[in-house]
MIRO-645477 format. One record per atom (N, C-alpha, C): x, y, z. Coordinates in steps of 0.001 Angstrom, whole numbers, padded with zeros to 6 digits, always signed. Example, Ala and Ser with C-alpha at 12.3 -4.5 7.8 and 13.67 -1.06 7.14 Angstrom:
# residues 2
+013190-005690+007800
+012300-004500+007800
+013200-003300+007800
+012850-002250+007080
+013670-001060+007140
+012900+000030+007870
This chain:
# residues 433
-011030+012670+020130
-011443+012721+018787
-011316+011567+017783
-012057+011192+017351
-012154+009906+016310
-011344+009846+014926
-010569+008882+014870
-009672+008754+013737
-010717+008770+012270
-010464+009682+011553
-011305+009107+010294
-010662+007620+009703
-011928+007073+009155
-011853+005809+008892
-011962+005840+007204
-010916+004865+006716
-011174+004820+005067
-011627+003396+004743
-012096+003200+003546
-012108+001729+002929
-010935+001668+001912
-010468+000920+002038
-008666+000477+001542
-008804-000642+000870
-008104-000704-000435
-007723-001870-000933
-006227-001944-000998
-005609-003029-000826
-004507-003605-000874
-003983-004566-002017
-003206-004164-003111
-003412-005249-004074
-001736-005865-003942
-001742-007091-003878
-000645-008034-003065
-000453-007946-001944
-000272-009836-001747
-000148-010181-000202
+001508-010681-000180
+002298-009982-000462
+003632-010333-000097
+003825-009640+001402
+005214-009346+001735
+005748-009004+002661
+005141-007636+003143
+004881-006591+002197
+004661-005536+002492
+003225-004986+002449
+002422-006135+001607
+001306-005860+001259
+000514-006618+002658
+000750-007713+003178
+000276-008313+004173
+000341-007488+005637
+001447-006806+005885
+001720-005959+006739
+001158-005056+006711
+000966-004192+005597
+000305-003007+005500
-001423-003048+005792
-001786-004416+005228
-003064-004690+005433
-003583-005014+006809
-003041-005932+007608
-003388-006149+008887
-003370-005074+009950
-002106-004272+009608
-002231-003108+010614
-003128-002196+010218
-003400-001834+009119
-004571-000851+008802
-005769-001266+009217
-005938-002564+008991
-007374-003169+009589
-007510-003114+011032
-006244-003364+011712
-006076-003322+013219
-006417-001609+013670
-006223-000870+012598
-006485+000877+012925
-008018+000909+013003
-008765+000077+012416
-010215+000318+012346
-010858+000374+010923
-009740+000580+009955
-010039+000693+008531
-010711-000513+007869
-011648-000470+006845
-012081-001384+006303
-011066-001783+005260
-010389-002872+005218
-009172-003226+004177
-009747-004658+003506
-009654-004865+002111
-009537-005828+001288
-008210-005989+000401
-007664-007048+000907
-006527-007544+000303
-006524-008701-000663
-006085-008209-001942
-005985-009363-003164
-004737-010092-003417
-004993-011085-004070
-003686-012110-004537
-004319-013165-005390
-003675-013386-006500
-003922-014131-007438
-003868-015800-006974
-002879-015812-006211
-002468-017082-005893
-003893-017675-004719
-004642-018511-005072
-006050-019015-004480
-005529-019709-002670
-004439-020232-002959
-004225-021099-001785
-003481-019877-000442
-002634-018772-001084
-002515-017979-000314
-003432-017229+000309
-004422-016940-000282
-005963-016145-000198
-006333-017131+000816
-006917-018449+000627
-007411-019232+001716
-006590-019366+002842
-005236-019468+003022
-004302-019668+004021
-004422-018291+004665
-004756-017135+004163
-004886-015723+005097
-006340-015775+005741
-007168-016154+005031
-008677-016432+005595
-008794-017232+006648
-007803-018232+006636
-007937-018850+007600
-006610-018668+009067
-006197-017434+008760
-005267-016607+009389
-004075-017523+009659
-003570-018011+008683
-002312-018717+008745
-001207-017706+007649
-000344-016947+008379
+000449-015930+007750
+001342-016671+006652
+001757-016152+005600
+002270-016889+004341
+003960-016887+004628
+004321-016153+005536
+005786-015958+005746
+005970-015603+007213
+007160-016110+007857
+007391-015707+009312
+007457-014142+009667
+007096-013831+010467
+007237-012506+011030
+006524-012355+012320
+007368-011883+013454
+007103-011867+014832
+005839-010898+014989
+004827-011678+015632
+003713-010841+015800
+002457-010738+014771
+002747-011450+013269
+002029-011300+012292
+000739-012352+012564
+001040-013368+012804
-000154-014049+012961
-001346-013729+013987
-000758-012961+015067
-001757-012453+016332
-002543-011454+015487
-001808-010443+014868
-002899-009440+014270
-003296-009691+013055
-002902-010697+012395
-003732-011405+011384
-005202-011869+011774
-005127-012458+012667
-005944-013332+013255
-007442-012146+013603
-006601-011357+014588
-007531-010128+014891
-008137-009312+013822
-007613-009280+012829
-007938-008348+011715
-009085-009060+011080
-008878-010527+010937
-009848-011476+010153
-011171-011658+011051
-010704-011553+012226
-011922-012028+013325
-012879-010812+013199
-012313-009731+013295
-013114-008265+013732
-013946-007966+012312
-013708-008663+011156
-014416-008430+009872
-013785-007049+009013
-012591-006351+009829
-011891-005110+009040
-011416-005651+008148
-010559-007214+008004
-010019-007341+006686
-010716-008629+006010
-010579-008524+004675
-011170-009342+003783
-010146-009663+003202
-010087-011273+002322
-009246-011469+001162
-009940-011873+000141
-009236-011698-000953
-010168-012256-002298
-008916-012385-003505
-009348-013120-004063
-008497-013295-005287
-008807-012399-006644
-009413-011748-006317
-010164-010767-007382
-009737-009467-007070
-008742-008608-008036
-008226-007376-007727
-009565-006414-008166
-010493-006814-008928
-011831-006060-009181
-012609-005777-007789
-012567-006782-007232
-013508-006827-006011
-012830-006079-004798
-011327-006100-004765
-010744-005605-003811
-010759-003891-003611
-011192-003370-005150
-010999-002193-005211
-012238-001346-005406
-013266-002229-005286
-014710-001667-005657
-015282-000965-004239
-015220+000319-004361
-015578+001287-002972
-014454+001892-002671
-013198+001652-002915
-011713+001770-002197
-011919+003167-002415
-011473+004142-001310
-010891+005208-001575
-009252+005356-001822
-008828+004453-001084
-007190+004473-001284
-007129+002912-001841
-006219+002606-002881
-005600+001566-003261
-004042+001535-003099
-003774+000344-002424
-001905+000385-002316
-001707-000612-003231
-000599-000368-003948
-000068-001329-004878
+001010-001756-004333
+000931-003146-003669
+002320-004006-003074
+002656-005113-004068
+003066-004791-005005
+003533-005958-005813
+005084-006025-006060
+005358-007284-006621
+006839-007281-006505
+007617-006497-007750
+008681-006026-007403
+009502-005281-008359
+010876-005697-008730
+011099-007145-008768
+012640-007677-008639
+013317-006944-009980
+014860-007467-010200
+015318-006676-010791
+015390-007361-011899
+015241-006210-013111
+014860-006799-014707
+015968-006299-015504
+015591-006322-016892
+016468-005862-017751
+017425-004421-017534
+018365-004228-017989
+019639-002938-017580
+019224-002994-016143
+019228-003996-015026
+019094-003747-013402
+018114-003015-013038
+017320-002676-014005
+015962-001856-013501
+015154-002865-012918
+013918-002171-012042
+012982-002766-011422
+012005-003503-012406
+011642-004599-012348
+010812-004995-013201
+009189-004642-012777
+008767-003769-013704
+007387-003262-013287
+006381-004081-013917
+006513-005049-014855
+005528-005918-015144
+004335-006435-014431
+004328-006482-013129
+003290-007044-012421
+002707-005544-011770
+003313-004508-011566
+002556-003144-011523
+001669-002845-012459
+002411-002804-013557
+001969-002444-015030
+000523-003276-015373
+000612-004284-015124
-000480-005436-015389
-001564-005127-014650
-001525-004927-013428
-002571-004815-012413
-003106-003180-012679
-002384-001958-012941
-002849-000765-013539
-003741-000959-014752
-003343-001565-015678
-003796-001972-017091
-005336-002583-016785
-005291-003438-015655
-006637-004325-015470
-007370-003445-014753
-007368-002400-013955
-008195-001730-012861
-008291-000198-013344
-007806+000511-014117
-007509+001870-014496
-009131+002168-014887
-009714+001368-015931
-010853+001656-016480
-012158+001794-015299
-011879+000871-014274
-012959+001075-013285
-012857+001697-012113
-011495+002350-011819
-011341+003240-010663
-012160+004337-010702
-012991+004716-010065
-013816+005938-009666
-013005+007369-009722
-013379+008449-010171
-012988+009609-009934
-012737+009876-008438
-011437+010515-007906
-011489+010560-006642
-010612+009469-005836
-010244+008480-006557
-009584+007454-006188
-008219+007654-006153
-007520+007271-004819
-006010+007463-004838
-005367+006069-004925
-004580+006272-005918
-003789+005060-006232
-002138+005166-005394
-002008+004129-004525
-000639+004640-003599
+000321+003197-004172
+001654+003902-004615
+002415+002832-005080
+003507+002539-003835
+003523+001334-003414
+004245+001080-002149
+005532+000017-002620
+005078-000468-003847
+006334-001088-004508
+007369-000035-004440
+008743-000634-004723
+009925-000097-004890
+009891+000409-006404
+009396+001462-006872
+009670+001826-008245
+010668+002535-008915
+010971+002341-010344
+012037+003362-010798
+011679+004894-010417
+012664+005640-010498
+012571+007025-010047
+011705+007421-011574
+010798+008200-011430
+009852+008805-012436
+008644+007978-012690
+008188+006853-011886
+007237+006100-011963
+005937+006898-011808
+006161+007684-010675
+004938+008286-010146
+004584+009395-010954
+005467+010155-011760
+005009+010980-012464
+004591+010627-013824
+004935+009236-014397
+004261+008767-015539
+003138+008354-014956
+002795+007748-014050
+001582+006949-013624
+000519+008454-013500
+000880+009427-012727
+000099+010599-012747
-000728+011061-014103
+000435+011202-015019
+000087+011637-016456
-000916+010570-017035
-000810+009456-016521
-001653+008285-017448
-003203+008533-016408
-003174+008605-015188
-004520+008598-014563
-005105+010075-014506
-004539+011064-014559
-005201+012368-014354
-006280+012538-015027
-006138+012055-016170
-007226+012499-017350
-008638+011565-016461
-008684+010508-015907
-009706+009829-015312
-010043+010411-013966
-009046+011536-013466
-009578+011984-012051
-008930+011237-011162
-008081+010392-011375
-007666+009425-010127
-006430+010137-009929
-006181+010161-008282
-005162+010497-007940
-003791+009746-008028
-002643+010121-007775
-001372+009118-007371
-000459+009442-006308
-000191+008318-005641
+000840+008965-004313
+002040+008017-004593
+003275+008372-004043
+004058+007492-003856
+004481+007468-002423
+004670+006284-001512
+004376+006350-000329
+005411+005021+000093
+006709+005190-000067
+007612+003967+000162
+007416+003338+001051
+007680+002159+001537
+007437+001467+002695
+009214+001486+003356
+009288+001627+004392
+010899+001486+004921
+010622+000468+006274
+010242-000536+006227
+009970-001773+006717
+011093-002845+006914
+011628-003396+008001
+012377-004366+008056
+011973-005500+008507
+012549-006630+008068
+011867-008223+008002
+012379-008321+009656
+011230-008861+010259
+011628-009407+011608
+011136-008256+012627
+010774-006771+012039
+010419-005836+012863
+009216-005082+012289
+008790-005843+010978
+007647-005340+010119
+006444-004441+011060
+005815-005080+012025
+004900-004820+012554
+004961-003381+013368
+006047-003607+013928
+006643-002518+014716
+006761-001425+013855
+007729-001686+012695
+008197-000391+011957
+006675+000194+011273
+005646-000408+010905
+004686+000183+010540
+003705+001104+011632
+003696+000246+012874
+003223+001050+013823
+003811+002343+014441
+005225+002108+014469
+005962+003203+014751
+007134+003822+014042
+006701+004128+012887
+007602+004611+011775
+008639+005810+012178
+009715+005847+011932
+010684+006966+012145
+010048+008023+011132
+009428+007766+010039
+008713+008733+009227
+007967+008208+008045
+007218+008941+007746
+006236+008798+006650
+006378+009501+005425
+006788+008980+004252
+007312+009883+003367
+005983+009592+001932
+005542+010936+001849
+004415+010895+000922
+004463+011906-000331
+004731+011405-001526
+005212+011936-002790
+003881+012050-003410
+003381+013294-003975
+002214+013489-005084
+002348+014917-005714
+001655+014589-006635
+001353+016036-007476
+000049+016795-007263
-000623+015972-006128
-001860+016423-005782
-001941+016863-004269
-002028+017987-003752
-002006+018364-002326
-003318+017660-001956
-004456+017232-002437
-005706+016784-002109
-005247+015324-001440
-004720+014487-002377
-004308+013304-002310
-003353+013109-001163
-002508+013924-001067
-001548+013791-000299
-001867+014191+001210
-002909+015002+001346
-003756+015185+002619
-004216+013865+003192
-004772+013217+002396
-005660+012411+002607
-004683+011107+003270
-003339+010901+002312
-002599+009970+002917
-002119+010205+004362
-001524+011846+004426
-001213+012374+005663
-002289+011930+007004
-003722+012284+006553
-004772+011635+007369
-004757+010545+007866
-004381+009502+006843
-004545+008268+007299
-003185+008068+008155
-002054+008284+008084
-000782+007911+008837
-000624+008933+010123
-001705+009954+010291
-001496+010732+011311
-001747+010031+012660
-002317+009019+012993
-002551+008123+014364
-001185+007692+014858
+000091+007709+013739
+001033+006897+013847
+002060+007708+014615
+001686+009113+014538
+002395+009950+015324
+003921+010155+014965
+004237+010305+013866
+005430+010049+013207
+005565+011447+012067
+007019+012055+012249
+006863+012946+011265
+006635+012464+009795
+005692+013390+009114
+005338+013361+007620
+005847+014265+006699
+006467+013687+005990
+007202+014466+004983
+006256+014402+003752
+006007+015536+003170
+005175+015591+001712
+006127+016429+001016
+006030+015630-000280
+006945+016030-001604
+006331+015498-002822
+007262+015692-003747
+006498+015159-005227
+006739+013657-005221
+006337+012951-006349
+006491+011506-006422
+007917+011449-006849
+008863+011992-007463
+010300+011570-007799
+011097+011691-006634
+010895+012713-005748
+011800+012910-004589
+011372+011951-003683
+010268+011432-003634
+009791+010005-002474
+010693+009144-002814
+010454+008771-004515
+010969+007646-004830
+012526+007534-004673
+013188+009062-004877
+014453+008910-004776
+015219+008537-003281
+013987+009215-002322
+014611+008976-000928
+014435+007591-000322
+013723+006997-001010
+013787+005325-000862
+014874+004798-001213
+015400+005138-002419
+016742+004422-002816
+017950+005058-002077
+017877+006323-001601
+019022+007022-001257
+019021+006115+000408
+018178+006022+001171
+018149+005576+002416
+018803+004054+002453
+018277+003178+001261
+018810+001876+001433
+019987+001766+000798
+020472+002520-000030
+021701+002415-000530
+022874+003067+000373
+022301+003858+001250
+023211+004635+002169
+023348+003137+003532
+022470+002413+003834
+022396+001664+004966
+023290+000739+004217
+023453+000186+002941
+024305-000970+002452
+025595-000295+002389
+025919+000957+002133
+027068+001542+002162
+027631+001424+003466
+027055+001673+004389
+027681+001844+005706
+027877+000321+006469
+027214-000637+005863
+027418-001862+006147
+028771-002493+005697
+028698-002190+004522
+030096-002288+003905
+031393-001894+004558
+031169-000766+004895
+032008-000306+005614
+032582-000582+006790
+031813-001184+007584
+031923-001635+008785
+032827-002927+008729
+031898-003816+007551
+032587-005130+007387
+034189-004751+006901
+034856-004108+006274
+036018-003743+006158
+036766-003362+007162
+036222-002578+008156
+036944-002227+009207
+036925-003294+010089
+036069-004234+010129
+036289-005850+010831
+037266-006376+010272
+037727-006274+008736
+038917-007263+008232
+040216-006356+008597
+039925-005165+008757
+041165-004527+009114
+041701-004766+010903
+040290-004709+011521
+040761-004963+012838
+041314-006639+013095
+041193-007621+012207
+041640-008676+012471
+043239-008644+012192
+043490-008063+011069
+045111-008014+010863
+045872-007042+011640
+045211-005996+012527
+046075-005242+013278
+045694-005811+014846
+044679-006921+015045
+044984-007492+016138
+044015-006328+017124
+043349-005353+016373
+042575-004649+017235
+040851-005526+017214
+040176-005019+018386
+038997-005698+018687
+037695-004776+017949
+036840-005517+017220
+035960-004652+016705
+034904-004347+017585
+034569-005279+018436
+033598-004759+019369
+033830-003343+020421
+035131-003324+020587
+035607-002128+021185
+035724-001032+020323
+036068-001055+019212
+035983+000035+018119
+034689+000518+017748
+033800-000560+017641
+032269-000036+017144
+031450+000484+018547
+031816+000050+019692
+031204+000755+020745
+031404+002310+021122
+033042+002230+020756
+033511+003737+020718
+032475+004543+019474
+032692+004157+018400
+032091+004998+017135
+030801+005158+017402
+029990+004263+017710
+028710+004120+018084
+027899+004961+018857
+028880+005414+019734
+028364+006629+020808
+028847+008050+020424
+029364+008154+019407
+029176+009336+018315
+027687+009465+018115
+027516+010864+018571
+026144+011411+017963
+025742+011362+016545
+026960+011882+016034
+026895+012136+014455
+026756+010728+013656
+027202+009485+014275
+026983+008417+013661
+025980+007485+014229
+025947+007291+015503
+025048+006270+016257
+025476+004712+016004
+024767+003925+016607
+024996+002516+016709
+024384+001567+015617
+023791+002215+014800
+022949+001369+014100
+023471+000834+012770
+023207-000247+012300
+023873-000944+010829
+025397-000949+011141
+025837-001296+011973
+027355-001362+012322
+027993-002800+012413
+027271-003704+012600
+027517-004802+013076
+028089-005629+011753
+029415-006201+011862
+030234-007008+010762
+029242-008190+010187
+029171-008743+009327
+028650-010066+009038
+029275-010358+007691
+028627-011443+007234
+029193-012126+005726
+028606-011340+004756
+028102-010331+004932
+027381-009329+003868
+026035-009268+004223
+025350-008060+003205
+024097-007796+003374
+023110-008524+002281
+022189-008859+002315
+021109-009312+001561
+019819-009122+001694
+018901-009808+001448
+017408-009913+001767
+016713-009171+000481
+015412-008626+000415
+014634-008592-000658
+014815-007057-001432
+015582-006158-000258
+015534-004950-000779
+017062-004505-000986
+018153-004320-000072
+019388-003972-000517
+020112-004245-001678
+020237-005284-002070
+020734-006154-003480
+019916-005437-004499
+018719-005204-004489
+018248-005146-005879
+017963-003352-005972
+017811-002893-004636
+017644-001714-004686
+018822-000623-005160
+020049-001244-004397
+021402-000698-004669
+021962-000865-006141
+021301-002098-006777
+021580-002340-008229
+020900-001627-009195
+019503-001186-008954
+018671-000205-009505
+019022+001179-009224
+019554+001638-008568
+019896+002979-007748
+021150+003463-008806
+022152+002366-008641
+023480+002459-009527
+023233+002589-010911
+022318+001993-011610
+022113+001815-012679
+021426+003030-013453
+020557+003503-012458
+019638+004590-012662
+020487+005938-012832
+021543+006026-012116
+022623+006917-011608
+023388+007177-012863
+023776+005805-013399
+024691+005792-014577
+023897+006338-015728
+022696+006161-015967
+021821+006459-017014
+021792+007922-017232
+021711+008246-015751
+021470+010124-015821
+022711+010806-016032
+023905+010068-016214
+025088+010823-016250
+025935+011147-014830
+025144+010594-013676
+025741+010908-012614
+025867+009505-011737
+027054+008921-012322
+027303+007501-011403
+027581+007688-010022
+027035+006474-009191
+027007+006706-007832
+028466+005767-007453
+029363+006355-007629
+030860+005181-007231
+031158+005028-005932
+030286+005633-005015
+030457+004937-003667
+029630+003695-003355
+028583+003936-004047
+027629+002783-003607
+028002+001396-004737
+028535+001842-005826
+029331+000818-006835
+030104-000010-005807
+030835+000736-005345
+031879+000323-004485
+031637-000656-003280
+030380+000023-002594
+029862-000590-001464
+029301-002172-001941
+028605-002217-003152
+028349-003619-003745
+029681-004105-004063
+030609-003999-004565
+031874-004944-004911
+032164-005396-003581
+032342-004419-002378
+033259-004606-001117
+032017-005621-000298
+030736-005765-000763
+029965-006617-000325
+030180-008245-001073
+030552-008151-001980
+030909-009577-002523
+032311-009927-002505
+032960-009095-002117
+034617-009301-001380
+034384-010219-000279
+033267-009341+000939
+033276-009909+002064
+032648-011159+002264
+031460-011498+001138
+031285-013061+001038
+032327-013888+000948
+033135-013545-000238
+034211-014317-000681
+035353-014523+000492
+035714-013589+001406
+036511-013498+002437
+036174-014437+003457
+034813-014489+003543
+034132-015590+004395
+034295-017181+004314
+033802-017191+003002
+034186-018570+002176
+035855-018853+002384
+036552-017874+002382
+037882-018320+002402
+038449-018372+003983
+038082-017891+004793
+038174-018204+006264
+037804-019657+006570
+036546-020133+006209
+035852-021309+006573
+037397-022312+005943
+037402-022155+004283
+038312-023274+003859
+039490-023154+004286
+040338-022064+004772
+041658-021910+005480
+041633-022538+006761
+040509-022342+007619
+040494-023017+008679
+040194-024364+008757
+039569-025106+007744
+039104-026625+007782
+040881-027169+007314
+041199-026342+006549
+042600-027003+005893
+043689-026787+007063
+043791-025929+007850
+044714-025581+008646
+044752-026303+009888
+043612-026562+010595
+043334-027640+011536
+042756-028923+011130
+042783-029400+009836
+042187-030695+009666
+040791-030990+010114
+039891-030118+009778
+038514-029964+010482
+037566-030730+009607
+037943-031309+008586
+037003-032063+007745
+036601-033386+007807
+035652-033851+007193
+035245-033534+005939
+033959-032808+006099
+033227-033080+007417
+031675-032455+007526
+031720-031102+008591
+031011-030091+007929
+031033-029241+009129
+029333-028808+009434
+029427-028047+010325
+027747-027925+010899
+027608-025822+010188
+026380-025654+010195
+026201-024346+009855
+024878-023731+010676
+024928-023045+011541
+023859-022241+012002
+023122-020968+011658
+022004-021041+010689
+021475-020283+009925
+021494-020027+008476
+020438-019748+007888
+020244-020110+006283
+019447-018418+005957
+018424-018034+006998
+017956-016755+006702
+019168-015502+006237
+018603-014664+005671
+019618-013603+005385
+019778-012705+006724
+018758-012517+007520
+019005-011888+008863
+017908-012518+009805
+018239-012401+011227
+017431-012962+012223
+015868-012351+012003
+015189-013190+012624
+013603-012842+012803
+012799-012796+011358
+013463-013346+010550
+012695-013595+009311
+012912-014983+008420
+012118-015507+007823
+012675-016824+007100
+012827-016617+005679
+013366-015313+005347
+013623-014744+003910
+015204-015286+003474
+015313-016120+002474
+016633-016375+002129
+017038-015607+000647
+016083-014328+000456
+016554-013969-000741
+018045-013230-000729
+018702-013454-001491
+020179-013072-001686
+020736-013304-000271
+020405-014249+000143
+020819-014659+002137
+022360-015034+001701
+023563-014153+002303
+024691-014667+002307
+024999-015940+003031
+024174-016182+004234
+024236-017502+005029
+023608-018640+003968
+022789-018567+003095
+022187-019656+002378
+023527-019839+000957
+024052-018548+000615
+025022-018525-000343
+026461-019545+000151
+026657-019284+001253
+027807-019984+001907
+027664-021132+001725
+026475-021898+002408
+025934-023316+002614
+026114-023720+001167
+025586-023162+000138
+025724-023543-001224
+027102-023830-001920
+027826-022598-001463
+029409-022727-001837
+029904-024106-001460
+029739-024342-000254
+030502-025378+000522
+029633-026856-000045
+028667-026788-000147
+028103-027915-000930
+028394-027994-002192
+028487-027019-002860
+029214-027207-004334
+030642-027760-004425
+031314-027538-003417
+032770-028006-003224
+032926-029170-002595
+031670-029758-002419
+031900-031458-002076
+032166-031395-000672
+031804-030474+000145
+031783-030282+001738
+030673-030902+002150
+030302-031640+002789
+029292-032208+003469
+028997-031334+004766
+027746-030590+004776
+027415-029612+005738
+025567-029944+006365
+025601-029818+007575
+024403-030232+008281
+023860-028785+008735
+022817-028237+008420
+022459-027009+008443
+021095-026974+009661
+021223-025890+010361
+020003-025660+011194
+019490-024227+011216
+018310-023694+011035
+017744-022404+011134
+016438-022405+011790
+016114-021675+012664
+014825-021922+013335
+013794-021936+012918
+013785-021068+011686
+012451-020628+010479
+012632-021155+009381
+013785-021531+008548
+014084-022163+007094
+014298-023347+007324
+013366-024181+006610
+013854-025462+006260
+014992-025944+005041
+016206-026234+005643
+017271-026283+004670
+016855-027429+003468
+016056-028187+003718
+016046-029265+002913
+015458-028709+001671
+014563-027726+001486
+013977-027237+000353
+014744-026306-000393
+016218-026184+000190
+017163-025560-000747
+018508-026574-000970
+018053-028009-001008
+019286-028951-001146
+020172-029139+000024
+019706-028833+001332
+020872-029091+002218
+020274-030084+003282
+021094-030843+003794
+020633-031712+005083
+020398-030869+006260
+019192-031373+006594
+019052-030093+007858
+018571-030903+008958
+018917-030402+010102
+018646-030978+011442
+017588-030382+012258
+017109-031106+012825
+015828-030629+014031
+016318-029839+014764
+017399-029823+015420
+017902-028706+016549
+019469-028122+016151
+019747-027350+016639
+021056-026725+016515
+022072-027865+017161
+021912-028277+018204
+022964-029248+018836
+022800-030211+017714
+021839-030851+016949
+021881-031974+016059
+022767-031645+015190
+022987-030822+014682
+023619-030258+013462
+024941-030415+013458
+025674-030480+014918
+026842-030253+015188
+027407-031808+015058
+026622-032691+015413
+026873-034372+015268
+028124-034649+014104
+029062-035110+014550
+029711-035753+013392
+030593-034641+012682
+030394-033093+013133
+031239-032326+012941
+032224-031652+013746
+033371-030857+013308
+034158-030139+014149
+034105-028834+014055
+033835-028660+013128
+033915-026895+012684
+032251-026593+012674
+032016-025331+013652
+030672-024707+013415
+030560-023330+012790
+029753-022945+011768
+029852-021764+011211
+028541-021101+011835
+028487-020047+012373
+027415-019281+012494
+027354-018307+011746
+026225-018361+010672
+026026-017501+009598
+024903-016678+009938
+023924-016749+010728
+022863-015792+011039
+022647-015631+012447
+022544-014097+012928
+022450-013590+013998
+021306-014295+015017
+020765-015262+014855
+019530-015621+015754
+019816-015891+017072
+019494-014663+017967
+019632-014738+019559
+019601-016218+020258
+018976-016928+019742
+018884-018399+020737
+019979-019210+020463
+020881-018774+019623
+021978-019704+019400
+023151-019085+020498
+023164-017984+021156
+023783-017539+022046
+023205-018163+023228
+022392-018746+023553
+021697-019248+024804
+022154-020911+024930
+022571-021458+023920
+022885-022894+023658
+024500-023053+024644
+024339-023836+025408
+025703-024151+026263
+026709-024215+025397
+027945-023839+025177
+029110-024238+024566
+029633-025659+024936
+029405-025736+026478
+029800-027401+026790
+028933-028566+026134
+027886-028437+025772
+027160-029330+025050
+027423-029210+023542
+027845-028215+023057
+028501-028238+021500
+029739-028959+021518
+030551-028728+022495
+031752-029362+022630
+031622-030855+022994
+030777-031263+023487
+030271-032682+023612
+029898-033531+022522
+029188-032707+021467
+029079-032966+020249
+029924-033483+019412
+031406-032787+019593
+032462-033064+018916
+033166-031745+018048
+032276-030567+018465
+032896-029528+017895
+034174-028997+018557
+035394-028695+017621
+036322-028015+018305
+036797-026760+017974
+035957-026046+016725
+036003-024781+016121
+035050-024174+015840
+034749-022838+016114
+033597-022326+015737
+033986-020964+014986
+033571-020847+013931
+033634-019268+013265
+032239-018615+013321
+032559-017599+013893
+030975-016891+014487
+031072-015554+013408
+030264-015571+012098
+030509-014572+011453
+029297-013282+011553
+028764-013466+012944
+027782-012493+013574
+028405-011850+014942
+029355-012174+015357
+029714-011877+016480
+028915-011973+017768
+028094-012864+017811
+027058-012999+018710
+027297-014097+019775
+027904-014975+019871
+028778-015792+020888
+029609-015147+021721
+029353-015306+022966
+030388-015198+024097
+031363-015944+024128
+032564-014908+023366
+033714-015987+022869
+034449-016479+024323
+034560-015769+025421
+034864-016517+026400
+034656-017632+026971
+033146-017659+026903
+032302-019003+027395
+032686-020009+026545
+032853-020001+025158
+033239-020740+024305
+034766-021245+024482
+035496-020375+024696
+037302-020814+024900
+037019-021645+026087
+036372-021105+027253
+036420-022132+028369
+036188-023505+028458
+035180-023521+027429
+034603-025086+026693
+035430-025691+026121
+036595-024917+025538
+037659-025807+024959
+037384-025770+023355
+036583-024898+022968
+036286-024486+021577
+036985-023336+021210
+037931-023526+019942
+038812-022181+019272
+037716-021413+018568
+037339-020247+019281
+036777-019213+018610
+037217-018257+017433
+036442-017926+016740
+037043-017189+015900
+035678-016605+015104
+035825-014887+015441
+034805-014010+014982
+035120-013032+014151
+034592-012383+013580
+035139-011272+012280
+035620-009936+013254
+036874-009966+013131
+037697-008735+013860
+037499-008845+015274
+037458-009876+015908
+037328-010198+017313
+039058-010874+017768
+039474-010098+018597
+040553-010341+018919
+041048-010570+020621
+040399-009618+021499
+040664-009806+022914
+038935-009199+023256
+038571-009812+024665
+037377-009345+024673
+037389-007799+025119
+036250-007239+024661
+036137-005787+024999
+035970-005523+026525
+036800-004497+027081
+036604-004057+028167
+035136-003426+028619
+034787-003946+030113
+033371-003291+030109
+033477-001795+030341
+031996-001290+030201
+031944+000277+030206
+032477+000590+031697
+032857+001578+032172
+032736+002116+033751
+031753+003065+033761
């Protein structure tokens, strides 16, 4: 049975827009993606990805070469003949901590008069709760349908997340429009939840806020492990095997960041307060995240002072997580910025982020960043950091390492004569029997 094919417009070529455009084109749909930036459009036409995402360049090249994906600077051109229009535009934190919808509203104002009756306008941007209902009331007289279809893509795994989602969430006040979106996503073989727009919008905020709260919780557990001399690795191995809990989003770190969790938790708590139902738990999670970053900075300063490790230090990682070059709200970048602002010379290395563009001295390799330093800080969990021989790091002059991601083998580093410090690490975890 052949999969039904659609003519699709994707407005916006950011992380969500490009991912959606290339995967939908690869599924056989005719997709036109638009962006106002002519340089970005030209790069996409030349199969140059605008950001780092594993597998993106390959699937972009395939989509462009097949003719299934076209790119334009004209929103009007993009939506011409399109049955489905995805709005994938930035909604950063704005006034009163609410999402700034100016980009989305501008595009709607530009296109609403030319959308044909029967067009389905899909909001993938994270929108304030109630936006879908508002847009439905605005476009319904024109015979244009509205769907809220929140994305749940994680940077570093976006292509896989789109192809193999845990679920597809479709919110609409039109059963016909919801059915079209369900048909579009049916080949992904994922559970499809059809509901109203408001419930779909709320579902996105609930998911991200829960993940943020969970991360903050385990960061605090790691701090408790440190003072009790328990080992966080063993604790999490035990807890993660509980079927009610599971092992995801448990690893401690210098705090959560990125393009979603900070702004979404901010917007969600602001909305809840305005509705008279404050989310005290999420607000505490946000405070705990700030505390975690402060705690990590304090660990660095105290370690430098205790062991007289100044003046220069090395840092591995600037991206907010491995698998991406995104530094938005990155705790790793914030750590580097704070150290620099304190007058501490810092040499950084990240496989995908050029620290020079953020005001930091950047080394060509991880080992090169260690030259002339005695303290190494691991701030992003790039797996290749664990492949570097500790003996080579020691030979560069490093005597101490602070591993804020707990990715290094502390026995190997100790054997190389390097004092290892992780988050909540004390003794090596026992092997499973």
